[in-house]
N, C-alpha and C positions, 0 to 999 in steps of 0.2 A: 407883692402882685399889684393892682390896678384894679379897681373897678372898672368890669367891660363896658362899652359903647354897645350899645343894641347898633344891630346894623339893618333893622328893620323898623317898620314902626310900631307893631308888636312887641319885637323886643327892648322896645325904648318905650314901653306904655308900663311894659312888665316892673322895666327898674326905677322906673316912676314910682308906682303905689309900691314897690320895695319901702324905697324914702321913707313914704307915707306910712306903712304897717308900727304901730302900736307895738313896743316894746316886749308887751305881756301878751298879745296879742297872736294868736295861732295864723295857719296862715287861710284866707276865705275863701272858698267853692272856687267864686269868680277869677281867683289869682291860682290857682289849685289848675282849673281848666286852659288857662291861659299860658300857666308853665308846661302844661303837658301838650299844648300847640306849638310852643315854641321848638320842644324836644330837650330831652337827653343831655345832646353834648350843654346846648344855653343854658339849662336850667343847674348842671354840674359845674359849667363855668363861672356863672353866678354866684353858687355857693362858694366854692373856693377863691373869690376874692370877695367875698362877704366875713369869711371866716379868718384872712388872715387882712382881716381892717382892726385898727385901733380899738373903734368907735365901737358900745357895747351892745347899743341897736343890730347894726347891719352883720357883726358877729350871732346875734342870736336870729335873724334873719336869715344867714349861711348854714345855723346849725337847722333852721326849720327846712328851707331848702331841702339841703344833705338829705334829711329823714325822711321829708314826703319823694323823693326820686327813690331811693331804696334806702331802708330805716336799717336792713340788716347788713346791707354792707358798708352804707359810711356810718356805723357808729365809733369807730375805728377814727373817723375824722374828732365825730365830737367829744369824743371821753375824755381826752391831754386839755380841750378846754375847761370841765370840772374842776382840774387842779388848781389854774388860774384865776380862780375867786381868791379873792381877799379874805382872808378870817378874822373872825372878829377876831376881838382879843380882851 
């Protein structure tokens, strides 16, 4: 799965902001509002694409988006990621 390409200016701005989001940061309020404006389908499409990435920063952003959209419903998407972390030896 590839990262979605924004089809309008709002979606392009959201994707740009997500690329700049620090790995440890949550989703800032202004980005939450933009995701709400773009709509749930775009937000989930973006979350799934980011979760499928090999890049830890994108996976982190995807998890944050999925949990923002619907934490209860999307927890099943996030749980398998916890098992992928390297374990200290």
